[in-house]
Residue frames as qw, qx, qy, qz and C-alpha x, y, z in Angstrom:
[[0.001, -0.890, -0.457, 0.002, 0.00, 0.00, 0.00],
 [0.444, 0.269, 0.007, 0.855, 1.25, 3.49, -0.77],
 [0.127, -0.682, -0.390, 0.606, 0.80, 6.71, 1.13],
 [0.411, 0.778, 0.364, 0.306, -0.55, 9.41, -1.23],
 [0.456, 0.057, -0.078, 0.885, 1.94, 12.28, -1.73],
 [0.045, -0.736, -0.424, 0.526, 0.85, 15.63, -0.35],
 [0.406, 0.862, 0.242, 0.185, 0.19, 18.73, -2.46],
 [0.586, 0.157, -0.068, 0.792, 3.17, 20.95, -3.31],
 [0.224, -0.825, -0.321, 0.407, 3.43, 24.30, -1.49],
 [0.451, 0.764, 0.130, 0.442, 4.02, 27.58, -3.34],
 [0.556, -0.277, -0.176, 0.763, 6.64, 30.23, -2.47],
 [0.068, 0.961, 0.177, -0.201, 6.42, 34.02, -2.12],
 [0.612, 0.687, -0.111, 0.375, 8.86, 36.03, -4.27],
 [0.190, -0.850, 0.370, -0.323, 10.46, 37.57, -1.14],
 [0.853, -0.390, 0.344, -0.051, 11.30, 34.11, 0.16],
 [0.871, 0.160, 0.279, 0.371, 13.50, 33.31, -2.81],
 [0.205, 0.964, -0.132, 0.104, 15.12, 36.77, -3.15],
 [0.826, 0.201, -0.280, 0.445, 18.85, 36.12, -3.50],
 [0.171, 0.555, -0.307, 0.754, 19.62, 39.26, -1.49],
 [0.594, -0.516, 0.199, -0.583, 17.62, 38.11, 1.54],
 [0.108, -0.290, 0.928, -0.206, 18.49, 35.32, 4.00],
 [0.454, -0.195, -0.795, -0.352, 16.37, 32.18, 3.67],
 [0.471, -0.386, 0.250, -0.753, 13.48, 32.43, 6.07],
 [0.331, -0.086, 0.880, -0.330, 12.06, 29.84, 8.42],
 [0.702, 0.406, 0.302, -0.501, 8.92, 29.73, 6.29],
 [0.535, 0.592, -0.528, -0.290, 11.08, 28.86, 3.28],
 [0.028, 0.325, -0.934, 0.144, 12.64, 25.94, 5.17],
 [0.515, 0.146, 0.686, -0.493, 9.20, 24.76, 6.28],
 [0.714, 0.527, 0.023, -0.462, 7.87, 24.84, 2.73],
 [0.350, 0.538, -0.754, -0.139, 10.97, 23.02, 1.39],
 [0.195, -0.141, 0.929, -0.282, 10.38, 20.24, 3.96],
 [0.626, 0.337, 0.456, -0.535, 6.68, 20.09, 3.04],
 [0.635, 0.588, -0.304, -0.400, 7.51, 19.75, -0.66],
 [0.173, 0.422, -0.890, 0.008, 10.10, 17.03, -0.02],
 [0.356, 0.045, 0.846, -0.393, 7.63, 15.09, 2.09],
 [0.644, 0.469, 0.200, -0.570, 4.96, 15.62, -0.55],
 [0.554, 0.568, -0.525, -0.307, 7.16, 14.04, -3.21],
 [0.020, -0.322, 0.934, -0.152, 7.99, 10.97, -1.12],
 [0.827, -0.101, -0.246, -0.495, 5.91, 7.83, -1.46],
 [0.252, -0.389, 0.846, -0.262, 6.22, 5.04, 1.07],
 [0.802, 0.030, -0.436, -0.407, 5.24, 1.46, 0.31],
 [0.694, -0.429, 0.534, -0.222, 5.11, -1.56, 2.56],
 [0.516, 0.506, -0.664, -0.192, 7.50, -4.15, 1.17],
 [0.896, -0.261, 0.328, -0.149, 7.65, -7.89, 1.72],
 [0.304, 0.584, -0.744, -0.117, 10.76, -9.99, 1.08],
 [0.948, -0.119, 0.119, -0.269, 10.44, -13.79, 0.95],
 [0.111, 0.585, -0.803, -0.011, 13.25, -16.24, 1.57],
 [0.932, -0.046, 0.076, -0.351, 12.67, -19.96, 1.00],
 [0.959, 0.088, -0.090, 0.253, 16.16, -21.48, 0.73],
 [0.677, 0.280, -0.194, 0.653, 19.76, -21.04, 1.84],
 [0.399, -0.612, -0.255, 0.633, 21.33, -18.02, 3.54],
 [0.300, 0.694, 0.299, 0.582, 20.72, -14.48, 2.31],
 [0.328, -0.234, -0.294, 0.867, 22.04, -11.17, 3.64],
 [0.008, 0.844, 0.486, 0.228, 19.44, -8.44, 4.21],
 [0.349, 0.012, -0.144, 0.926, 20.80, -4.89, 4.35],
 [0.011, 0.725, 0.554, -0.408, 18.50, -2.38, 6.02],
 [0.372, 0.599, 0.362, 0.610, 17.55, 0.24, 3.39],
 [0.143, 0.086, -0.166, 0.972, 17.90, 3.98, 3.88],
 [0.406, -0.253, -0.075, -0.875, 14.95, 5.45, 5.76],
 [0.761, -0.278, -0.540, -0.225, 13.89, 2.16, 7.39],
 [0.145, -0.531, 0.567, -0.613, 13.79, 2.14, 11.19],
 [0.614, -0.119, 0.640, -0.446, 11.67, -0.93, 11.92],
 [0.441, 0.192, -0.765, -0.429, 11.15, -4.34, 10.36],
 [0.813, -0.139, 0.323, -0.465, 8.74, -7.19, 10.96],
 [0.213, 0.405, -0.877, -0.143, 10.05, -10.75, 10.73],
 [0.906, -0.069, 0.162, -0.386, 8.17, -14.05, 10.38],
 [0.133, 0.538, -0.831, -0.041, 10.32, -17.16, 10.66],
 [0.934, -0.057, 0.147, -0.321, 9.45, -20.84, 10.14],
 [0.311, -0.502, 0.790, 0.164, 11.90, -23.76, 10.30],
 [0.418, 0.191, -0.783, -0.418, 11.98, -26.84, 8.09],
 [0.813, -0.191, 0.134, -0.533, 9.31, -29.47, 8.75],
 [0.470, -0.323, 0.821, -0.033, 9.84, -33.09, 9.64],
 [0.412, 0.211, -0.736, -0.494, 9.67, -35.88, 7.09],
 [0.850, -0.165, 0.034, -0.500, 7.08, -38.61, 7.36],
 [0.457, -0.386, 0.800, -0.044, 8.07, -42.02, 8.66],
 [0.366, 0.225, -0.779, -0.457, 8.17, -44.99, 6.30],
 [0.838, -0.150, -0.013, -0.525, 5.45, -47.61, 6.36],
 [0.344, -0.412, 0.836, -0.115, 6.10, -51.03, 7.87],
 [0.608, 0.127, -0.687, -0.377, 5.65, -54.57, 6.57],
 [0.831, -0.396, 0.136, -0.366, 3.94, -57.28, 8.55],
 [0.273, -0.561, 0.781, -0.034, 6.01, -60.09, 10.02],
 [0.168, 0.093, -0.939, -0.284, 4.18, -62.81, 8.10],
 [0.100, 0.393, 0.878, -0.253, 0.71, -64.21, 7.84],
 [0.037, 0.493, 0.565, 0.661, -2.34, -62.96, 6.03],
 [0.354, -0.803, -0.474, -0.070, -3.92, -61.54, 9.16],
 [0.507, -0.519, -0.090, 0.683, -1.01, -59.28, 10.03],
 [0.343, 0.874, 0.205, 0.275, -0.42, -55.76, 8.81],
 [0.510, -0.003, -0.145, 0.848, 2.43, -53.32, 8.81],
 [0.054, -0.825, -0.412, 0.383, 1.32, -50.06, 10.37],
 [0.409, 0.809, 0.150, 0.395, 1.51, -46.78, 8.49],
 [0.514, 0.033, -0.244, 0.822, 4.33, -44.35, 9.23],
 [0.137, -0.787, -0.409, 0.442, 3.56, -41.21, 11.21],
 [0.370, 0.846, 0.162, 0.349, 3.49, -37.85, 9.49],
 [0.515, 0.091, -0.241, 0.818, 6.23, -35.28, 10.08],
 [0.188, -0.756, -0.445, 0.442, 5.56, -32.33, 12.39],
 [0.296, 0.846, 0.169, 0.411, 5.21, -28.80, 11.10],
 [0.476, 0.127, -0.315, 0.811, 7.73, -26.19, 12.23],
 [0.182, -0.704, -0.450, 0.517, 7.00, -23.45, 14.74],
 [0.288, 0.716, 0.268, 0.577, 6.22, -19.96, 13.42],
 [0.456, -0.477, -0.281, 0.696, 7.97, -17.06, 15.12],
 [0.192, 0.853, 0.268, 0.405, 7.12, -13.37, 14.82],
 [0.520, -0.450, -0.179, 0.704, 9.34, -10.45, 15.89],
 [0.193, 0.944, 0.173, 0.204, 9.31, -6.66, 15.55],
 [0.724, -0.217, -0.025, 0.654, 12.80, -5.15, 15.43],
 [0.040, 0.973, -0.028, -0.226, 14.11, -1.60, 15.62],
 [0.813, 0.128, 0.248, 0.511, 16.87, -1.23, 13.03],
 [0.093, -0.792, 0.180, 0.576, 19.31, 1.31, 11.60],
 [0.712, 0.688, -0.060, -0.126, 19.88, 1.85, 7.89],
 [0.349, 0.700, -0.618, 0.077, 22.97, -0.01, 6.69],
 [0.525, -0.370, 0.721, -0.259, 22.82, -2.77, 9.29],
 [0.511, 0.259, -0.742, -0.348, 23.13, -6.31, 7.96],
 [0.712, -0.164, 0.540, -0.417, 21.11, -9.36, 8.95],
 [0.181, 0.255, -0.894, -0.322, 21.39, -12.93, 7.69],
 [0.796, 0.035, 0.184, -0.576, 18.24, -14.92, 6.93],
 [0.086, 0.312, -0.938, -0.125, 18.99, -18.65, 6.94],
 [0.789, 0.001, -0.055, -0.612, 16.17, -20.95, 5.90],
 [0.400, -0.291, 0.863, -0.104, 16.22, -24.52, 7.18],
 [0.460, 0.117, -0.715, -0.513, 15.37, -27.37, 4.78],
 [0.834, -0.222, 0.087, -0.498, 12.79, -30.01, 5.58],
 [0.476, -0.378, 0.793, -0.043, 13.66, -33.48, 6.79],
 [0.322, 0.219, -0.805, -0.448, 13.85, -36.44, 4.42],
 [0.844, -0.134, -0.038, -0.518, 11.07, -39.01, 4.33],
 [0.485, -0.399, 0.772, -0.096, 11.83, -42.34, 5.95],
 [0.333, 0.229, -0.820, -0.405, 12.22, -45.48, 3.84],
 [0.830, -0.119, 0.102, -0.536, 9.47, -48.11, 3.87],
 [0.786, 0.227, -0.575, -0.027, 9.93, -51.82, 4.47],
 [0.484, -0.004, -0.723, 0.493, 10.63, -54.05, 7.42],
 [0.269, -0.655, -0.556, 0.435, 9.87, -51.88, 10.42],
 [0.213, 0.907, 0.233, 0.280, 10.31, -48.79, 8.32],
 [0.524, 0.029, -0.201, 0.827, 12.64, -45.84, 8.96],
 [0.127, -0.758, -0.397, 0.502, 11.91, -42.66, 10.87],
 [0.371, 0.838, 0.203, 0.345, 11.54, -39.41, 8.99],
 [0.531, 0.097, -0.210, 0.815, 14.29, -36.84, 9.35],
 [0.177, -0.752, -0.397, 0.495, 13.85, -33.76, 11.52],
 [0.346, 0.861, 0.181, 0.325, 13.55, -30.36, 9.88],
 [0.566, 0.038, -0.191, 0.801, 16.40, -27.87, 10.25],
 [0.162, -0.726, -0.361, 0.562, 16.07, -24.64, 12.23],
 [0.348, 0.711, 0.235, 0.564, 15.58, -21.33, 10.43],
 [0.458, -0.556, -0.248, 0.648, 17.32, -18.25, 11.87],
 [0.245, 0.859, 0.143, 0.426, 17.37, -14.48, 11.36],
 [0.688, -0.490, -0.146, 0.515, 20.51, -13.06, 12.96],
 [0.358, 0.648, 0.030, 0.672, 22.21, -9.70, 13.21],
 [0.069, 0.345, -0.402, 0.845, 22.61, -6.76, 15.60],
 [0.556, -0.294, 0.241, -0.739, 20.78, -7.51, 18.82],
 [0.533, -0.165, 0.793, -0.243, 20.77, -11.30, 18.55],
 [0.167, 0.082, -0.872, -0.452, 19.16, -14.18, 16.70],
 [0.721, 0.060, 0.201, -0.661, 15.55, -15.19, 16.09],
 [0.035, 0.223, -0.962, -0.156, 15.18, -18.97, 15.82],
 [0.813, 0.028, 0.038, -0.580, 12.35, -21.21, 14.70],
 [0.394, -0.305, 0.867, -0.001, 12.97, -24.86, 15.47],
 [0.424, 0.157, -0.714, -0.535, 12.29, -27.42, 12.77],
 [0.831, -0.170, 0.058, -0.527, 9.56, -30.01, 13.15],
 [0.496, -0.348, 0.793, -0.060, 10.25, -33.52, 14.41],
 [0.345, 0.214, -0.791, -0.458, 10.34, -36.46, 11.99],
 [0.824, -0.147, -0.046, -0.546, 7.57, -39.03, 11.99],
 [0.522, -0.348, 0.770, -0.115, 8.04, -42.39, 13.66],
 [0.263, 0.220, -0.820, -0.458, 8.25, -45.44, 11.38],
 [0.829, -0.088, -0.034, -0.551, 5.49, -47.99, 10.94],
 [0.018, 0.287, -0.954, 0.080, 5.89, -51.53, 12.30],
 [0.426, -0.325, -0.807, -0.248, 3.44, -54.26, 13.30],
 [0.298, -0.575, -0.601, 0.469, 1.78, -51.94, 15.77],
 [0.078, 0.917, 0.303, 0.248, 0.37, -48.45, 16.07],
 [0.570, -0.121, -0.132, 0.802, 3.06, -45.75, 16.36],
 [0.024, -0.888, -0.326, 0.324, 2.26, -42.21, 17.42],
 [0.493, 0.772, 0.075, 0.395, 3.30, -39.25, 15.32],
 [0.551, 0.004, -0.248, 0.796, 6.33, -37.12, 16.11],
 [0.164, -0.863, -0.384, 0.285, 5.72, -33.96, 18.13],
 [0.375, 0.811, 0.030, 0.449, 6.62, -30.50, 16.95],
 [0.567, -0.036, -0.349, 0.745, 9.52, -28.65, 18.50],
 [0.191, -0.862, -0.341, 0.323, 9.05, -25.63, 20.76],
 [0.444, 0.723, 0.076, 0.524, 10.17, -22.22, 19.59],
 [0.470, -0.071, -0.332, 0.815, 12.67, -19.84, 21.20],
 [0.147, 0.202, 0.161, -0.955, 10.38, -16.84, 20.61],
 [0.199, 0.475, 0.854, 0.071, 6.65, -17.23, 20.09],
 [0.080, -0.335, -0.319, -0.883, 4.24, -14.95, 18.27],
 [0.184, 0.230, 0.631, -0.718, 1.13, -13.62, 19.97],
 [0.829, -0.384, 0.301, -0.272, -1.03, -15.62, 20.18],
 [0.358, -0.484, 0.773, 0.199, 1.47, -18.50, 20.30],
 [0.838, 0.389, -0.210, -0.320, 1.75, -20.68, 17.22],
 [0.539, -0.467, 0.699, 0.040, 3.55, -23.78, 18.44],
 [0.186, 0.299, -0.834, -0.424, 4.75, -26.41, 16.02],
 [0.808, 0.017, 0.020, -0.588, 1.85, -28.59, 14.93],
 [0.473, -0.275, 0.837, -0.028, 2.22, -32.28, 15.79],
 [0.357, 0.202, -0.733, -0.543, 1.76, -34.92, 13.11],
 [0.848, -0.104, 0.015, -0.520, -0.85, -37.65, 12.88],
 [0.530, -0.337, 0.777, -0.048, -0.21, -41.24, 13.94],
 [0.329, 0.220, -0.796, -0.458, 0.07, -44.03, 11.44],
 [0.804, -0.133, 0.028, -0.578, -2.84, -46.45, 11.39],
 [0.115, -0.243, 0.962, -0.047, -2.85, -50.13, 12.32],
 [0.107, 0.387, 0.903, 0.154, -5.49, -51.98, 10.27],
 [0.054, 0.841, 0.469, -0.265, -7.00, -48.51, 9.90],
 [0.368, 0.818, 0.096, 0.432, -6.60, -45.11, 8.34],
 [0.501, 0.037, -0.319, 0.804, -3.90, -42.77, 9.62],
 [0.177, -0.782, -0.441, 0.403, -4.73, -39.85, 11.88],
 [0.322, 0.856, 0.146, 0.378, -4.79, -36.28, 10.59],
 [0.509, 0.081, -0.278, 0.811, -2.03, -33.86, 11.48],
 [0.177, -0.703, -0.460, 0.513, -2.70, -30.91, 13.74],
 [0.285, 0.855, 0.253, 0.351, -3.56, -27.43, 12.48],
 [0.441, -0.098, -0.192, 0.871, -1.46, -24.32, 13.01],
 [0.080, 0.658, 0.331, -0.672, -2.62, -20.73, 13.27],
 [0.161, 0.506, -0.401, -0.746, -2.25, -20.48, 9.49],
 [0.559, 0.233, -0.629, -0.488, -3.32, -23.76, 7.85],
 [0.899, -0.192, 0.093, -0.383, -4.84, -27.20, 8.36],
 [0.463, -0.420, 0.778, 0.066, -3.10, -30.46, 9.17],
 [0.339, 0.272, -0.758, -0.486, -2.71, -33.15, 6.53],
 [0.861, -0.088, -0.011, -0.500, -5.33, -35.86, 6.19],
 [0.546, -0.349, 0.761, -0.022, -4.50, -39.36, 7.28],
 [0.285, 0.268, -0.780, -0.489, -3.98, -41.96, 4.58],
 [0.837, -0.058, -0.052, -0.542, -6.71, -44.51, 3.93],
 [0.561, -0.296, 0.772, -0.043, -6.36, -48.12, 5.02],
 [0.385, 0.298, -0.712, -0.506, -6.02, -50.67, 2.27],
 [0.800, -0.134, -0.490, -0.318, -7.38, -54.19, 2.14],
 [0.821, -0.443, -0.284, 0.221, -5.06, -55.11, 5.00],
 [0.507, 0.226, -0.169, 0.814, -2.47, -52.34, 4.83],
 [0.282, -0.745, -0.437, 0.417, -2.62, -49.27, 7.07],
 [0.278, 0.884, 0.157, 0.342, -2.74, -45.57, 6.25],
 [0.534, 0.090, -0.265, 0.798, 0.10, -43.17, 7.02],
 [0.202, -0.729, -0.431, 0.492, -0.39, -40.22, 9.37],
 [0.309, 0.869, 0.218, 0.319, -0.92, -36.71, 8.04],
 [0.516, 0.176, -0.217, 0.810, 1.77, -34.05, 8.37],
 [0.227, -0.699, -0.422, 0.531, 1.47, -31.19, 10.84],
 [0.321, 0.852, 0.281, 0.304, 0.72, -27.72, 9.46],
 [0.446, -0.356, -0.064, 0.819, 2.81, -24.56, 9.50],
 [0.151, 0.391, -0.179, -0.890, 2.61, -21.71, 6.95],
 [0.524, 0.136, -0.584, -0.605, 1.06, -24.29, 4.61],
 [0.880, -0.180, 0.092, -0.430, -1.22, -27.27, 5.15],
 [0.473, -0.407, 0.781, 0.031, 0.34, -30.56, 6.21],
 [0.397, 0.285, -0.731, -0.476, 0.76, -33.23, 3.54],
 [0.879, -0.108, -0.007, -0.464, -1.57, -36.19, 3.39],
 [0.516, -0.385, 0.765, -0.017, -0.47, -39.61, 4.60],
 [0.279, 0.258, -0.805, -0.455, 0.03, -42.44, 2.12],
 [0.838, -0.077, -0.036, -0.539, -2.69, -45.02, 1.61],
 [0.605, -0.330, 0.721, -0.073, -2.22, -48.58, 2.80],
 [0.033, 0.236, -0.858, -0.456, -1.52, -51.40, 0.36],
 [0.746, 0.236, 0.234, -0.577, -4.44, -52.90, -1.55],
 [0.950, 0.300, 0.079, -0.050, -4.16, -56.42, -2.98],
 [0.828, 0.027, 0.127, 0.546, -0.89, -56.64, -4.87],
 [0.257, 0.821, 0.072, 0.505, -0.68, -52.84, -5.19],
 [0.508, -0.030, -0.436, 0.742, 2.00, -51.17, -3.02],
 [0.200, -0.798, -0.414, 0.390, 1.05, -48.52, -0.50],
 [0.358, 0.824, 0.130, 0.419, 1.31, -44.93, -1.71],
 [0.508, 0.091, -0.288, 0.807, 4.08, -42.57, -0.69],
 [0.193, -0.739, -0.439, 0.474, 3.29, -39.87, 1.84],
 [0.325, 0.882, 0.220, 0.260, 2.75, -36.41, 0.38],
 [0.544, 0.159, -0.155, 0.809, 5.50, -33.79, 0.28],
 [0.221, -0.794, -0.390, 0.411, 5.16, -30.88, 2.69],
 [0.396, 0.576, 0.161, 0.697, 5.61, -27.25, 1.64],
 [0.031, -0.659, 0.119, -0.742, 6.60, -24.01, 3.41],
 [0.155, -0.394, 0.647, -0.635, 7.30, -25.44, 6.85],
 [0.829, -0.106, 0.109, -0.539, 4.54, -28.09, 6.77],
 [0.500, -0.348, 0.792, -0.028, 5.21, -31.74, 7.61],
 [0.386, 0.242, -0.760, -0.465, 5.42, -34.53, 5.09],
 [0.854, -0.149, -0.007, -0.498, 2.88, -37.34, 5.18],
 [0.504, -0.382, 0.773, -0.058, 3.74, -40.75, 6.58],
 [0.311, 0.250, -0.800, -0.447, 4.10, -43.68, 4.22],
 [0.837, -0.114, -0.072, -0.531, 1.36, -46.28, 3.95],
 [0.472, -0.375, 0.789, -0.119, 1.84, -49.67, 5.54],
 [0.645, 0.296, -0.563, -0.423, 1.87, -52.94, 3.62],
 [0.822, -0.252, 0.463, -0.216, 1.61, -56.68, 4.15],
 [0.340, -0.311, 0.820, 0.340, 3.47, -59.63, 2.76],
 [0.366, 0.344, 0.845, 0.185, 0.43, -60.79, 0.80],
 [0.228, 0.836, 0.482, -0.133, -1.32, -57.50, 0.07],
 [0.431, 0.811, 0.040, 0.394, 1.49, -55.28, -1.20],
 [0.619, 0.049, -0.293, 0.727, 4.63, -53.49, -0.18],
 [0.240, -0.823, -0.306, 0.413, 4.80, -50.51, 2.20],
 [0.454, 0.738, 0.120, 0.484, 5.99, -47.12, 1.02],
 [0.461, 0.033, -0.267, 0.846, 8.29, -44.29, 2.05],
 [0.102, -0.788, -0.421, 0.438, 7.23, -41.20, 3.96],
 [0.390, 0.812, 0.199, 0.387, 7.12, -37.85, 2.20],
 [0.490, 0.101, -0.243, 0.831, 9.76, -35.15, 2.79],
 [0.164, -0.743, -0.442, 0.475, 9.00, -32.20, 5.06],
 [0.330, 0.877, 0.215, 0.275, 8.53, -28.75, 3.61],
 [0.518, 0.214, -0.192, 0.806, 11.37, -26.26, 3.60],
 [0.229, -0.606, -0.443, 0.620, 11.22, -23.34, 6.01],
 [0.228, 0.732, 0.351, 0.538, 10.41, -19.75, 5.17],
 [0.321, -0.461, -0.273, 0.781, 11.42, -16.28, 6.37],
 [0.176, 0.775, 0.438, 0.421, 9.42, -13.16, 5.55],
 [0.328, -0.295, -0.207, 0.873, 10.60, -9.57, 6.18],
 [0.110, 0.802, 0.508, 0.294, 8.23, -6.63, 6.01],
 [0.356, -0.438, -0.148, 0.812, 9.04, -2.90, 6.19],
 [0.286, 0.914, 0.240, -0.159, 8.03, 0.56, 4.98],
 [0.605, -0.115, 0.316, 0.722, 10.39, 1.77, 2.30],
 [0.172, 0.768, 0.015, -0.617, 10.80, 5.05, 0.42],
 [0.637, 0.287, 0.565, 0.439, 10.59, 4.98, -3.36]]
């Protein structure tokens, strides 16, 4: 949004007479005209990977910062230990990252580094499955300290039993109201997976459906974006589906579980990468 420039102010001939000293009214009108020609806009900068240096622009005295870490990857689905009546449980979804908000007083020319944490890898399916990787922290650091958003926890793997989803990490600084990391859904056991929890911004991922004897993966926890859906359990000779990929700090879905006779289990989906947003009024 832009502030509308003010109207220009006229001058009296005596005020610009070269033989007379510049008056206070002249200075006042010069300032009014300068302010009238200045337009301020509210700018947003978005960072979604790596480390980037932010230099405070001229005229900026305050910035707003939103920070989300990488989300956890979903756990891989498990395979049953043998026998047509057994089932490998679905992997749990990965947790969404915490979202941190801060308002900082700054000085033009100061430098800050925005480092965005990647999401955790999805766990491999098969056997008892593998846990999803944890998301990496995102940080915004510079004069006055560091703002940190912890990445979400990885989802637990599926085995021949019901495994609860990984919990989200706590944040160093919380926004108001608090937006804690959203926990993931549990993988199912002869059932659909549980949905991931919502955040203050988006919904958790849906749990995967159960197959003929396979089990659904848990949904990913939400962050800036909705959590990814869990994979579906195996059906007949068809393998279970892979858990969905998370985006913008949201957890990946857990992989669907499989059975020896009904189809193979699948891997969990990767967690979404983190995100840092900077907002400020700038002069153009």
